[in-house]
C-alpha positions as CSV (number, residue, x, y, z in Angstrom):
1,M,0.0,-0.2,0.2
2,D,2.8,2.6,-0.8
3,D,0.8,4.0,-3.2
4,L,-2.6,5.9,-2.2
5,K,-1.2,9.1,-0.9
6,I,-3.4,12.5,-1.5
7,E,-2.0,13.7,-4.4
8,Y,-4.6,16.3,-5.6
9,V,-7.8,18.4,-4.4
10,E,-10.7,19.2,-6.4
11,F,-12.9,22.4,-5.3
12,S,-16.5,22.1,-5.8
13,S,-18.2,25.4,-7.4
14,S,-21.5,26.6,-8.3
15,N,-19.8,29.7,-10.6
16,V,-16.0,28.2,-11.6
17,A,-15.5,31.4,-13.2
18,A,-16.2,33.6,-9.9
19,S,-13.8,30.9,-8.3
20,K,-11.3,31.2,-10.4
21,G,-11.3,34.9,-10.3
22,F,-11.2,34.6,-6.4
23,F,-8.6,32.6,-6.0
24,A,-6.4,34.5,-8.6
25,Q,-6.9,37.9,-7.2
26,A,-6.6,36.8,-3.6
27,F,-3.9,34.1,-3.5
28,G,-2.6,34.8,-7.1
29,W,-2.9,31.6,-8.5
30,G,-2.9,30.4,-12.0
31,F,-4.8,28.2,-14.2
32,V,-5.3,25.8,-16.9
33,D,-8.2,25.7,-18.6
34,Y,-10.1,22.5,-19.8
35,G,-13.2,24.0,-20.2
36,P,-15.8,26.1,-19.0
37,Q,-16.8,23.2,-15.9
38,Y,-13.1,22.9,-14.7
39,Q,-9.8,24.8,-14.2
40,A,-6.8,22.9,-12.5
41,F,-4.9,25.4,-10.4
42,A,-1.5,26.0,-10.7
43,G,0.9,27.6,-7.9
44,A,-1.1,26.6,-5.1
45,G,1.5,24.3,-3.3
46,I,-0.7,21.2,-4.4
47,D,-2.2,19.8,-7.7
48,G,-5.7,20.4,-7.9
49,G,-8.4,22.2,-9.8
50,I,-12.0,23.7,-9.5
51,D,-14.8,21.9,-10.4
52,G,-18.3,22.7,-11.9
53,I,-20.0,19.7,-13.2
54,G,-21.6,19.2,-10.0
55,Q,-20.4,15.8,-8.8
56,A,-19.9,17.2,-4.9
57,A,-21.8,19.5,-3.1
58,S,-20.8,23.2,-4.0
59,G,-18.3,24.4,-1.6
60,T,-17.0,21.4,-0.6
61,A,-13.5,19.6,-1.5
62,L,-12.7,16.7,-3.0
63,V,-9.4,14.7,-1.9
64,I,-7.9,12.5,-4.6
65,L,-5.8,9.7,-3.7
66,K,-3.5,8.0,-6.9
67,T,-3.0,4.4,-7.2
68,A,-1.2,2.1,-9.9
69,D,-4.1,-0.3,-9.1
70,L,-7.5,1.2,-9.7
71,E,-9.4,-2.4,-9.2
72,G,-7.3,-3.6,-6.0
73,A,-8.0,-0.1,-4.8
74,L,-11.7,-0.3,-5.5
75,A,-12.0,-3.9,-3.9
76,R,-10.0,-2.5,-0.5
77,V,-11.9,0.7,-0.3
78,T,-14.9,-1.5,-0.5
79,A,-13.9,-4.6,1.7
80,A,-13.0,-1.9,4.5
81,G,-16.7,-0.3,4.8
82,G,-16.3,2.3,2.1
83,V,-19.6,3.0,-0.2
84,V,-18.8,3.8,-4.1
85,T,-20.9,6.7,-5.0
86,R,-19.6,7.1,-8.4
87,P,-18.1,4.0,-10.0
88,I,-14.9,3.8,-12.3
89,F,-15.1,6.3,-15.3
90,D,-12.7,7.6,-17.9
91,F,-11.5,11.4,-17.7
92,P,-8.2,13.1,-19.7
93,G,-5.8,11.6,-18.2
94,G,-6.3,8.7,-16.6
95,R,-9.3,6.9,-14.8
96,R,-11.2,7.2,-11.3
97,F,-13.9,6.2,-8.9
98,H,-15.2,8.2,-5.7
99,F,-15.7,6.8,-2.2
100,R,-17.8,7.5,0.8
101,E,-15.7,6.6,3.9
102,P,-18.0,5.1,7.1
103,G,-17.4,8.4,8.9
104,G,-19.0,10.5,5.7
105,A,-16.1,12.0,3.9
106,E,-16.4,11.8,0.2
107,M,-12.7,11.0,-1.8
108,G,-11.5,9.6,-5.1
109,V,-8.6,7.2,-6.2
110,W,-7.5,8.0,-9.9
111,S,-5.0,6.1,-11.9
112,E,-3.2,6.9,-15.1
113,V,-3.9,3.7,-16.9
């Protein structure tokens, strides 16, 4: 289990342009544009982005772990009592799934393959 370390954080936003403007002005972050509903941030101290697709409640953060074995991670998550909230899906750069741990926090796990 040397993988599955926190690698990425996504902020959910009901207004991506406003969130992007806020973070740029308040903190000086730069952005990589992946369309009107997703902006990856740069210069924030950690990799992450702003998601306007509406997968999580607005104003929340989604912590994303990285693994080389997505199916194995999914099996471990469910065996430990995690509940899958979004099955494995493809996105530019890889695949991932979302889950809720028993205490209620929603997280994601991604893989490049």
